[in-house]
Structure formats: C-alpha cells, structure tokens
C-alpha positions in Angstrom: 122.0 86.4 111.7 125.7 87.3 111.5 127.4 90.3 113.0 128.4 91.5 109.6 124.8 91.5 108.5 123.7 93.2 111.7 126.2 96.1 111.3 125.3 96.4 107.6 121.7 97.1 108.6 122.7 99.8 111.1 122.0 103.4 110.1 125.6 104.4 110.7 127.1 106.1 107.7 130.7 105.3 106.6 131.6 109.0 106.5 133.9 110.3 109.1 132.8 113.7 110.3 133.1 116.0 113.3 131.1 115.1 116.4 129.4 117.4 118.8 131.4 117.1 122.0 128.5 118.4 124.0 126.4 115.4 123.1 129.2 113.0 124.0 129.8 114.9 127.2 126.1 115.0 128.2 125.8 111.2 128.4 128.3 110.7 131.2 129.2 114.1 132.4 132.8 113.4 131.6 134.2 113.7 128.1 137.2 111.4 128.7 135.0 108.7 130.2 132.7 108.9 127.3 135.6 108.5 124.9 136.9 105.5 126.8 133.4 103.9 126.7 133.2 104.4 122.9 136.8 103.1 122.4 136.1 99.9 124.3 132.9 99.3 122.4 134.8 99.9 119.1 137.3 97.3 120.2 134.5 94.8 120.9 132.9 95.4 117.5 136.3 95.0 115.7 137.0 91.8 117.5 133.5 90.4 116.8 133.8 91.2 113.1 137.4 89.9 112.9 136.4 86.6 114.6 133.4 86.1 112.3 135.4 86.9 109.2 138.2 84.4 110.1 135.6 81.8 111.0 133.8 82.2 107.6 137.1 82.2 105.7 138.2 79.0 107.5 134.9 77.4 106.5 135.5 78.4 102.9 139.0 76.8 103.0 137.6 73.5 104.2 135.0 73.5 101.3 137.7 74.2 98.7 139.1 70.7 98.9 136.0 69.7 96.9 135.4 72.8 94.7 137.4 74.7 92.1 139.7 77.5 93.2 137.8 80.0 91.1 134.6 79.5 93.0 136.4 79.8 96.3 138.0 83.1 95.2 134.7 84.6 94.2 133.1 83.7 97.5 136.1 85.1 99.5 136.1 88.3 97.4 132.4 88.8 98.0 132.8 88.3 101.8 135.8 90.7 101.8 133.8 93.3 100.0 131.0 93.1 102.5 133.5 93.5 105.3 135.2 96.5 103.7 131.9 98.3 103.1 131.0 98.3 106.7 131.4 101.5 108.7 134.5 101.7 110.9 133.9 100.2 114.3 134.6 103.6 115.9 131.7 105.1 113.9 129.4 102.3 114.9 130.3 102.6 118.6 129.9 106.4 118.5 126.5 106.0 116.9 125.4 103.5 119.5 126.6 105.7 122.3 124.9 108.8 121.0 121.6 106.9 120.3 121.6 105.5 123.8 121.8 101.9 122.6 125.0 101.3 124.5 124.9 99.9 128.0 127.7 100.6 130.4 128.2 100.8 134.1 130.4 103.1 136.1 132.8 101.5 138.6 133.5 103.5 141.7 
C-alpha cells in the first residue's frame, strides 16, 4: 500500500487547531524536546510523500509516450488532488505523537 493511501486512512483531520500543551509536555517532560520530535517526524512524512508523488508522476510520464495527453492529464490531476486532500504532515506527526504511535529515543 502506498504512503498516500496510508495517510488518507489516518484519523487526522485536516483542520488546524490549538493543541493542549500539557499533553505534548507530558510525553517527554520537556515541551521543546516534544516539539523537535514532532517536527522531525513531520519532515520524514513530507519527504516520504514527496518521494512517492515524484515517483508516481515519473511513471506517468513514461507511460504517456504511448497514451494521449488528455488521459495523462486526468491521472495526474487525480493524483495531485489526493495529495492535496491529505492532512498537513505536521498535523499527522502531532496526532501520531499524542496517540503514542511515534517511537523515539533520547540521546544523552
């Protein structure tokens, strides 16, 4: 299954709202450390999605040598719409962190 499909199935809403800082603080005991963890995970998610999107678009470009431009455009538009409907990587990472689905280790 693709990363885009995985993140589409997540329960994260696409609405940006305020977060309870006590919840974020309680996971690590340090608010700034929690924010760094969330930010690094958000960067990982963004890179995964970007890589997958470029890979799929490149595959579509190879196929277009044999197919009409109109068909290619529809497929690219559908893929772009799926990507745009995803929640922002920061929201996904925050949700993973608060739900306890994010693994991290502290370096001393």
